[in-house]
N, C-alpha and C positions, 0 to 999 in steps of 0.2 A: 208405727214401727216400734219394735221392742225398746224399752228402757227399763232399767231397774231404778226405782225411786225409794230413797231411804232417808229418814229424818234423824238428826242428831241434836242433842242438847249440849250446849257448851258448859262444861263444869268449871269451877274455879281453878282446878288443876290443869285445864286446857289452855290457859292464857298466860301471857308474859307479865312483866312488871308494869306494863302500860295498859293492861287489860285487852290487848290484842290477841287473837287466836294464834297460838304458836304454830310455826310451820310444821313441826313434827306431829302436832295434834291434827292439823288439816290433812296431812298425808295419811295419818291413821284412819281418819274418816273415809278417805278415798279408797284406801286399801280394803277396809271393811265392806264398802259398797261393791268393790270389784269381786271380793270373795262371795258376797251375797248373790251377785249376778251369776257368777260361775256355778254356784249351787243350783240356781233356778234353771240354768241351761244344761245341766248334766255333766259339767266338767269341773266341779268343785273338788275340794281337798278329799272329801269322803269318796268321790267317784274315781279319782286318778291315783291317790296314794297307795291303794291296795295293789296296783300294778306297777309300783315303783316309778311313778311319773309325778311331775310337779311343774309349777311355773315360777320363774324368777324374773324380776323386773330389771330391765336394762337402762331405761331412761324415763325421767319425768320432765315435762315442761308444764309449769303452772303459771297462769296469769290471773292476778287478783285486781279487781277494779276499784275496790275501796277496802279499808281495814274491816275485818270481821271481828266484832267486839263481844265481850262478855255480855250476856243478855240476848244476843241474836239467836234465832233458831235457824239451823243450817239444814238444808235439804240438798242431797246429792243425787243427780241423775247420771247414770252410766250405761254404756252399751259397748259390746265388742265390735271390732271391725274385722271384716273377712281377712284371714291371714294371707300374707304374701311372702314367698321365699322363706317360709319358716318363721317369719316375724309376726307376732300377734300384737296388734295395736288395740288400745281401749281408750275411749274418750269419756270426758266428764263435763257436766255443767253444775255449777254451785249456786244455790239460791238462798236468799234470806227473805222469806215471804214470797212475794211475786217478783222481787228484784233479783236479776241475775248479777251475782257479785264476782264470778270468776269462771274460768274454763281451764281444762287440763287435758293433755294427751299423753299417753304412755306407750312404751314398747316393751314387750315381754318375749321370752322364749320358753319353750317346753323342754324339760330336761329329764334324763334318767337320774333318779335321786340316789342311786348307788354309785354310779360312775361320774355323775355331774356332766355327762356329755349331752350336747344339744340334740333334740329329736325333731324330726319333721312333723308337720301337722298330721300327716297320714298315719303316724304311729298310734293315734287315738281316734281321729275324726274321719268321717266320710265327707265327700264334697257336698252331699245333700244337707249336712248339718249346718252349712253356712247360707243356705238359700234365703232364709228369712231375716238375715242380719240387717240391721239398720245401716244404711250407707251414708247417713248424715255425719258431718264432722263438726265437733265443737270448736276446733281451732286447727289450722293447718300450720305445721311447724316442720321444717326440713333441715335446719342447720344443726344437726346433732353432733357433728365432729368438732372437738375442741383440741386445739394445739396445746402442747406442754408449756407451762409457764417458764419464762426465763427471767432472771433477775428479780424474783419475788422475795418477800420477807417471810421468815418462819413466824407464824402467828399463833399456833396452838399445837398441842400434842395430846393424843388420847390413847390410853392403853385399853384394848378390847378386853372386856370381862364378861362374866356370866350373864349379867343383867342386859347385855346387848344382844344376846342370842335369841333366835327363833327356832322353829322345829326343823329347819334345814341345817342347824348347827353352824350357823355363821351370823355375823351382825345383821340384824334386820334392817331393811332398806330405810324405814322411817327414822331409825336411830341416827342416821347420817345427817338428817336435818338439824338435830340438836348439836352434833359436832360442828356443823357449818355455822350455826348462829353463835356458838362459843368462840369462833374466830374473831367476832366483833366485840366492841365494848358496849356497855350500857348506854353511853352517850350516842353511839351510832344509831340506836333505835329510838332515841328521844325525839318525838315529833316526826318520825319517819316510819315507813313500813316497807316490806319487801313486795314490790309490785309484780315482779316476775322472777322465776327461778328455773334453772335447768340443772338436772343432776344426771351424770353419766356414771353408771357402775361398771367398772372395768374388771375387777376381780374381787372375790369375796375376802372378807377379813375374819380371822380366827382368834380365839382367846389367846392372850399372851403377846399378840402382835401390837406394835406401837405405830399408830398413824401420825405422821407429821404433816401439818397443813401449811402450805405455802400460799400466800395471798398477794394479789397484785391488782391495782386499779388501772383499767385501760378502756378507752372509748366509752366512758360513762357507766361501765359495768365493773363489778368486782369479779375477778377470776380466782378460783381456789383449786389447788390440786392437793389431794390427800395421798401421801406416799408411805410405803413400808420399805425400809432399807433402800430408798431411792426409786422404787417401783411404783408407778401410779396405780392406785386402787379405785379412786373416785375423783370426779371433777365436778365443779359447780360454776355456774354463771349467774350472778345475782344482781338485780337492779333495784335500788332503793329510790323512793320518791317521798317528798314531804306530804304530811297529812294536811 
């Protein structure tokens, strides 16, 4: 069954202070693989942008089995899942050599890039386009909804600026991973790594807006809400383990 397979070299700028692959770098690898796969299958940026269509990500769930280190060679496998009710899912497996070191599942929607309204799959695809899709799942994750944090602490603030932008003129989804890690201290990462991470994108952020991050530890996880003027824009669920 179809898979896109792409290799990545970890650069010095891709790792953190402890030589672990940064979450934002990992998500960038996964996004590059997703774009490469879409190009192969005929619905990449060059195919759909001329008709004012695009894809935006709604959710990430990533699980990492062990830290990915400077010197590792990363290979990402990805494939799309047949869309359901206008929701496009895509799965990933992450390898270092023959060792599977992580899995990921994502959810996307197709939009009109002029109005940012959500489009049905039928706006671009025919049913036959999905006949040969891989039905295998890298991981099954269903608990996407996160409640709003109550009684959390304000842990970080971020003003959205030009360097955060992508070609949809909003903060790129991978940038939020850096915002999330900046909520924590250096000591929080000393001898630990993020084993699992969920990100929910609620609403896009624009230049000049200030994201205020509220953090709370509950049930073994850190929960983080990013808000603009009290309105939730992004949510995280983060699980640390010791190395």
